[in-house]
MIDOSE-1310 file (N, C-alpha, C; in nm, 2 decimals, decimal comma, always signed):
residues 163
mkka	+10,89/+20,06/+23,41/+10,86/+20,00/+23,28/+10,77/+20,10/+23,20; +10,79/+20,10/+23,08/+10,71/+20,19/+22,99/+10,59/+20,12/+22,93; +10,48/+20,19/+22,92/+10,36/+20,14/+22,86/+10,37/+20,13/+22,71; +10,32/+20,02/+22,65/+10,32/+20,01/+22,50/+10,23/+20,11/+22,44
srqg	+10,28/+20,16/+22,33/+10,20/+20,27/+22,26/+10,09/+20,21/+22,19; +9,98/+20,28/+22,18/+9,86/+20,23/+22,11/+9,87/+20,25/+21,96; +9,96/+20,33/+21,92/+9,98/+20,35/+21,78/+10,08/+20,27/+21,71; +10,13/+20,17/+21,78/+10,24/+20,09/+21,72/+10,20/+20,01/+21,60
gaty	+10,07/+19,97/+21,59/+10,02/+19,90/+21,47/+9,99/+19,98/+21,35; +9,98/+20,11/+21,37/+9,94/+20,20/+21,26/+10,05/+20,20/+21,15; +10,17/+20,20/+21,19/+10,28/+20,20/+21,10/+10,29/+20,07/+21,02; +10,26/+19,96/+21,09/+10,26/+19,83/+21,03/+10,14/+19,83/+20,92
llml	+10,03/+19,88/+20,96/+9,91/+19,88/+20,87/+9,94/+19,97/+20,75; +10,00/+20,08/+20,77/+10,04/+20,17/+20,66/+10,13/+20,11/+20,56; +10,23/+20,03/+20,62/+10,32/+19,96/+20,53/+10,25/+19,85/+20,45; +10,16/+19,78/+20,51/+10,08/+19,68/+20,44/+10,01/+19,74/+20,32
fava	+9,94/+19,86/+20,34/+9,87/+19,93/+20,24/+9,97/+19,97/+20,13; +10,09/+20,02/+20,16/+10,19/+20,07/+20,07/+10,23/+19,95/+19,98; +10,26/+19,83/+20,04/+10,30/+19,72/+19,97/+10,19/+19,67/+19,87; +10,06/+19,67/+19,92/+9,95/+19,63/+19,83/+9,94/+19,73/+19,71
algl	+9,95/+19,86/+19,74/+9,94/+19,96/+19,63/+10,06/+19,94/+19,53; +10,18/+19,91/+19,58/+10,29/+19,89/+19,49/+10,27/+19,76/+19,41; +10,21/+19,66/+19,47/+10,18/+19,54/+19,39/+10,08/+19,56/+19,28; +9,97/+19,64/+19,31/+9,87/+19,67/+19,21/+9,94/+19,76/+19,10
glag	+10,02/+19,85/+19,13/+10,09/+19,93/+19,03/+10,18/+19,85/+18,94; +10,25/+19,75/+19,00/+10,34/+19,66/+18,92/+10,25/+19,57/+18,83; +10,14/+19,53/+18,88/+10,05/+19,44/+18,80/+10,00/+19,52/+18,68; +9,96/+19,64/+18,70/+9,92/+19,72/+18,59/+10,03/+19,75/+18,49
fgtv	+10,15/+19,77/+18,54/+10,27/+19,79/+18,45/+10,30/+19,67/+18,37; +10,28/+19,55/+18,43/+10,31/+19,42/+18,37/+10,21/+19,40/+18,25; +10,09/+19,44/+18,27/+9,99/+19,43/+18,16/+10,02/+19,52/+18,05; +10,06/+19,65/+18,08/+10,10/+19,74/+17,97/+10,22/+19,69/+17,90
wsta	+10,32/+19,64/+17,97/+10,44/+19,59/+17,91/+10,42/+19,47/+17,82; +10,33/+19,38/+17,87/+10,30/+19,26/+17,79/+10,23/+19,30/+17,66; +10,14/+19,40/+17,66/+10,07/+19,45/+17,54/+10,17/+19,51/+17,45; +10,26/+19,59/+17,50/+10,36/+19,66/+17,42/+10,45/+19,56/+17,35
aqre	+10,49/+19,46/+17,43/+10,58/+19,35/+17,37/+10,51/+19,28/+17,26; +10,38/+19,25/+17,28/+10,31/+19,17/+17,17/+10,29/+19,26/+17,05; +10,27/+19,39/+17,07/+10,26/+19,48/+16,95/+10,39/+19,49/+16,88; +10,50/+19,49/+16,95/+10,63/+19,49/+16,89/+10,66/+19,36/+16,81
reae	+10,63/+19,25/+16,87/+10,64/+19,12/+16,79/+10,55/+19,12/+16,67; +10,43/+19,18/+16,68/+10,34/+19,18/+16,57/+10,40/+19,27/+16,46; +10,45/+19,38/+16,49/+10,52/+19,47/+16,39/+10,63/+19,39/+16,32; +10,71/+19,32/+16,40/+10,82/+19,24/+16,34/+10,77/+19,13/+16,25
llfi	+10,66/+19,07/+16,29/+10,60/+18,97/+16,21/+10,55/+19,03/+16,07; +10,50/+19,15/+16,07/+10,46/+19,21/+15,95/+10,58/+19,25/+15,86; +10,68/+19,29/+15,93/+10,80/+19,33/+15,85/+10,86/+19,20/+15,78; +10,87/+19,09/+15,86/+10,93/+18,97/+15,81/+10,83/+18,91/+15,70
ggef	+10,70/+18,93/+15,72/+10,61/+18,88/+15,62/+10,63/+18,96/+15,49; +10,66/+19,09/+15,50/+10,69/+19,17/+15,38/+10,81/+19,12/+15,31; +10,91/+19,08/+15,39/+11,03/+19,03/+15,33/+11,01/+18,90/+15,25; +10,93/+18,81/+15,31/+10,89/+18,68/+15,25/+10,81/+18,71/+15,12
aral	+10,72/+18,80/+15,13/+10,63/+18,84/+15,01/+10,72/+18,89/+14,90; +10,81/+18,98/+14,93/+10,90/+19,03/+14,83/+10,99/+18,92/+14,77; +11,04/+18,83/+14,85/+11,12/+18,72/+14,81/+11,05/+18,63/+14,71; +10,92/+18,60/+14,75/+10,84/+18,51/+14,66/+10,81/+18,58/+14,53
asyr	+10,78/+18,71/+14,53/+10,76/+18,78/+14,41/+10,88/+18,78/+14,32; +11,00/+18,81/+14,38/+11,12/+18,81/+14,31/+11,16/+18,68/+14,25; +11,14/+18,57/+14,32/+11,16/+18,43/+14,27/+11,08/+18,41/+14,15; +10,95/+18,44/+14,16/+10,86/+18,42/+14,05/+10,89/+18,51/+13,93
alsp	+10,92/+18,63/+13,95/+10,95/+18,73/+13,84/+11,08/+18,69/+13,77; +11,18/+18,63/+13,84/+11,31/+18,60/+13,78/+11,32/+18,45/+13,73; +11,20/+18,39/+13,71/+11,20/+18,25/+13,66/+11,26/+18,25/+13,52; +11,36/+18,15/+13,50/+11,42/+18,14/+13,37/+11,32/+18,08/+13,27
ggaa	+11,33/+18,12/+13,14/+11,25/+18,06/+13,04/+11,11/+18,11/+13,03; +11,08/+18,21/+13,11/+10,94/+18,27/+13,11/+10,84/+18,19/+13,18; +10,87/+18,07/+13,23/+10,77/+17,99/+13,30/+10,77/+18,03/+13,45; +10,68/+18,12/+13,48/+10,68/+18,18/+13,62/+10,64/+18,07/+13,72
aypq	+10,72/+18,06/+13,82/+10,69/+17,96/+13,92/+10,74/+18,01/+14,06; +10,67/+17,96/+14,16/+10,71/+17,99/+14,30/+10,80/+17,88/+14,35; +10,87/+17,90/+14,45/+10,97/+17,79/+14,50/+10,89/+17,67/+14,56; +10,96/+17,56/+14,57/+10,90/+17,44/+14,63/+10,95/+17,43/+14,78
hled	+11,06/+17,50/+14,81/+11,11/+17,50/+14,95/+11,15/+17,64/+14,99; +11,14/+17,67/+15,11/+11,18/+17,81/+15,16/+11,33/+17,83/+15,14; +11,41/+17,72/+15,15/+11,55/+17,74/+15,13/+11,59/+17,78/+14,98; +11,50/+17,76/+14,89/+11,52/+17,80/+14,75/+11,52/+17,95/+14,74
llld	+11,47/+18,02/+14,84/+11,47/+18,17/+14,84/+11,61/+18,22/+14,88; +11,68/+18,13/+14,95/+11,82/+18,17/+15,00/+11,92/+18,16/+14,89; +11,91/+18,06/+14,81/+12,00/+18,04/+14,70/+11,92/+17,97/+14,58; +11,88/+18,05/+14,48/+11,80/+18,01/+14,38/+11,87/+17,90/+14,30
prqp	+11,81/+17,77/+14,30/+11,88/+17,66/+14,23/+11,86/+17,66/+14,08; +11,77/+17,75/+14,03/+11,74/+17,75/+13,89/+11,84/+17,84/+13,81; +11,92/+17,92/+13,89/+12,02/+18,01/+13,82/+12,16/+17,95/+13,82; +12,24/+17,97/+13,72/+12,37/+17,92/+13,71/+12,47/+18,01/+13,80
fvrr	+12,42/+18,12/+13,85/+12,50/+18,20/+13,94/+12,43/+18,22/+14,07; +12,50/+18,29/+14,16/+12,44/+18,31/+14,30/+12,32/+18,41/+14,29; +12,20/+18,37/+14,32/+12,09/+18,46/+14,32/+12,02/+18,44/+14,45; +12,01/+18,55/+14,54/+11,95/+18,54/+14,67/+11,82/+18,63/+14,66
hlrr	+11,71/+18,57/+14,69/+11,59/+18,64/+14,70/+11,56/+18,68/+14,85; +11,63/+18,61/+14,94/+11,61/+18,63/+15,08/+11,75/+18,61/+15,15; +11,79/+18,69/+15,24/+11,92/+18,67/+15,30/+11,93/+18,56/+15,40; +11,82/+18,54/+15,47/+11,82/+18,43/+15,57/+11,68/+18,39/+15,60
lyld	+11,66/+18,28/+15,65/+11,52/+18,24/+15,69/+11,50/+18,30/+15,83; +11,41/+18,39/+15,84/+11,38/+18,46/+15,96/+11,31/+18,37/+16,06; +11,33/+18,40/+16,19/+11,26/+18,33/+16,29/+11,12/+18,40/+16,30; +11,02/+18,32/+16,33/+10,89/+18,37/+16,36/+10,89/+18,44/+16,49
pmtg	+10,86/+18,57/+16,50/+10,87/+18,64/+16,63/+10,76/+18,59/+16,73; +10,66/+18,53/+16,68/+10,55/+18,48/+16,77/+10,59/+18,35/+16,83; +10,66/+18,26/+16,76/+10,69/+18,13/+16,81/+10,84/+18,12/+16,85; +10,92/+18,21/+16,80/+11,06/+18,20/+16,83/+11,14/+18,10/+16,75
aadw	+11,08/+18,04/+16,65/+11,15/+17,94/+16,57/+11,12/+17,96/+16,42; +11,20/+17,91/+16,34/+11,18/+17,92/+16,19/+11,09/+17,81/+16,14; +10,98/+17,79/+16,20/+10,88/+17,69/+16,17/+10,76/+17,74/+16,10; +10,78/+17,81/+15,99/+10,67/+17,88/+15,92/+10,58/+17,77/+15,86
qvdr	+10,45/+17,81/+15,85/+10,35/+17,73/+15,78/+10,35/+17,78/+15,64; +10,36/+17,69/+15,54/+10,36/+17,74/+15,40/+10,22/+17,70/+15,34; +10,17/+17,78/+15,25/+10,05/+17,75/+15,17/+10,10/+17,72/+15,03; +10,06/+17,61/+14,98/+10,10/+17,57/+14,85/+9,99/+17,56/+14,75
vdgq	+10,02/+17,59/+14,62/+9,93/+17,56/+14,51/+10,01/+17,49/+14,41; +9,97/+17,37/+14,38/+10,04/+17,28/+14,28/+10,18/+17,25/+14,33; +10,20/+17,24/+14,46/+10,34/+17,21/+14,51/+10,43/+17,33/+14,53; +10,38/+17,45/+14,49/+10,47/+17,57/+14,50/+10,42/+17,65/+14,62
ivav	+10,52/+17,71/+14,69/+10,49/+17,79/+14,80/+10,44/+17,93/+14,75; +10,32/+17,96/+14,79/+10,26/+18,09/+14,74/+10,24/+18,19/+14,86; +10,25/+18,14/+14,98/+10,22/+18,22/+15,10/+10,29/+18,16/+15,22; +10,32/+18,24/+15,32/+10,38/+18,19/+15,44/+10,30/+18,24/+15,56
rsrs	+10,28/+18,16/+15,66/+10,20/+18,20/+15,78/+10,28/+18,16/+15,91; +10,25/+18,23/+16,01/+10,30/+18,20/+16,14/+10,22/+18,08/+16,19; +10,28/+18,00/+16,28/+10,22/+17,89/+16,34/+10,15/+17,92/+16,47; +10,16/+18,05/+16,51/+10,11/+18,09/+16,64/+9,96/+18,10/+16,63
trqa	+9,89/+18,04/+16,73/+9,75/+18,05/+16,74/+9,70/+18,16/+16,84; +9,80/+18,24/+16,88/+9,77/+18,35/+16,97/+9,68/+18,46/+16,90; +9,59/+18,52/+16,98/+9,50/+18,62/+16,93/+9,58/+18,74/+16,88; +9,54/+18,79/+16,76/+9,61/+18,91/+16,70/+9,55/+19,03/+16,76
rrra	+9,63/+19,13/+16,79/+9,58/+19,26/+16,84/+9,53/+19,34/+16,73; +9,60/+19,34/+16,62/+9,57/+19,42/+16,50/+9,48/+19,33/+16,41; +9,37/+19,39/+16,37/+9,28/+19,32/+16,28/+9,24/+19,40/+16,16; +9,27/+19,53/+16,16/+9,23/+19,61/+16,05/+9,36/+19,68/+16,00
alpp	+9,35/+19,74/+15,88/+9,46/+19,81/+15,81/+9,58/+19,73/+15,81; +9,57/+19,61/+15,76/+9,69/+19,52/+15,74/+9,76/+19,56/+15,61; +9,89/+19,54/+15,60/+9,96/+19,58/+15,48/+9,91/+19,50/+15,36; +9,93/+19,54/+15,24/+9,88/+19,47/+15,12/+9,93/+19,33/+15,10
wvsi	+10,05/+19,30/+15,16/+10,10/+19,17/+15,14/+10,04/+19,07/+15,24; +9,96/+19,11/+15,32/+9,89/+19,02/+15,42/+9,75/+19,00/+15,37; +9,71/+18,88/+15,35/+9,57/+18,85/+15,32/+9,52/+18,75/+15,42; +9,40/+18,73/+15,42/+9,33/+18,65/+15,52/+9,31/+18,51/+15,46
aaeh	+9,35/+18,41/+15,52/+9,32/+18,27/+15,47/+9,17/+18,26/+15,46; +9,13/+18,20/+15,34/+8,99/+18,19/+15,31/+8,91/+18,11/+15,42; +8,97/+18,02/+15,48/+8,90/+17,94/+15,58/+8,89/+18,01/+15,71; +8,96/+18,12/+15,73/+8,96/+18,20/+15,85/+8,93/+18,35/+15,83
adat	+8,81/+18,37/+15,78/+8,77/+18,51/+15,74/+8,77/+18,61/+15,85; +8,77/+18,57/+15,98/+8,77/+18,66/+16,09/+8,91/+18,71/+16,12; +9,01/+18,64/+16,09/+9,15/+18,68/+16,11/+9,18/+18,72/+16,25; +9,14/+18,64/+16,35/+9,17/+18,68/+16,49/+9,30/+18,62/+16,54
rycd	+9,36/+18,53/+16,47/+9,49/+18,47/+16,51/+9,60/+18,50/+16,41; +9,72/+18,49/+16,46/+9,84/+18,52/+16,37/+9,85/+18,41/+16,26; +9,81/+18,29/+16,29/+9,82/+18,18/+16,18/+9,71/+18,21/+16,07; +9,62/+18,30/+16,09/+9,53/+18,33/+15,98/+9,58/+18,43/+15,88
wqmr	+9,69/+18,49/+15,91/+9,75/+18,60/+15,82/+9,84/+18,53/+15,72; +9,81/+18,54/+15,59/+9,89/+18,49/+15,48/+9,98/+18,60/+15,43; +10,12/+18,58/+15,44/+10,21/+18,67/+15,39/+10,24/+18,63/+15,25; +10,20/+18,70/+15,15/+10,21/+18,65/+15,01/+10,24/+18,77/+14,92
pqda	+10,30/+18,74/+14,80/+10,31/+18,85/+14,71/+10,17/+18,90/+14,66; +10,17/+19,02/+14,61/+10,04/+19,07/+14,57/+9,98/+19,01/+14,45; +10,07/+18,95/+14,37/+10,02/+18,88/+14,25/+9,98/+18,73/+14,28; +9,98/+18,69/+14,41/+9,94/+18,55/+14,44/+9,79/+18,53/+14,42
aavg	+9,71/+18,63/+14,41/+9,57/+18,61/+14,38/+9,55/+18,55/+14,24; +9,65/+18,57/+14,15/+9,65/+18,51/+14,02/+9,66/+18,36/+14,02; +9,72/+18,30/+14,13/+9,74/+18,16/+14,14/+9,64/+18,09/+14,23; +9,54/+18,16/+14,26/+9,43/+18,09/+14,34/+9,41/+18,13/+14,48
lar	+9,48/+18,23/+14,53/+9,46/+18,28/+14,67/+9,36/+18,40/+14,67; +9,27/+18,39/+14,75/+9,17/+18,50/+14,76/+9,21/+18,60/+14,86; +9,18/+18,72/+14,84/+9,21/+18,83/+14,94/+9,10/+18,84/+15,04
């Protein structure tokens, strides 16, 4: 009979350390990946916000009869009901990249939509150097959440929205 080796447990212990190190590395990678994914969704939210801001400005600028007005429903941006011909200010109602649904929160002045916001209460990574079509809701001056960002045309300040 052969005697058991005293070093038999060393390989097992080395493998445990290797698995632990691999787990720590994957945890770090998961954190980096999560941050990158949130930044990508944030960039998409800003792009879509710009599309809504341009559509709202276009709707107001092309008001018939010189009575400038914003839409009462987001669907009015898809097919302008005031025009006798097909006029599209927006090709489709975008999904909110933060919530995954087209459940935008709208800000109204006199029943007209003047700004669009995400419903996400998630903390925003970006807090400075926001595009000009993004303003901060007056009641949320710190703008730490995505629902605090108002996506609005730049002329919306004329109808009562503060920057």
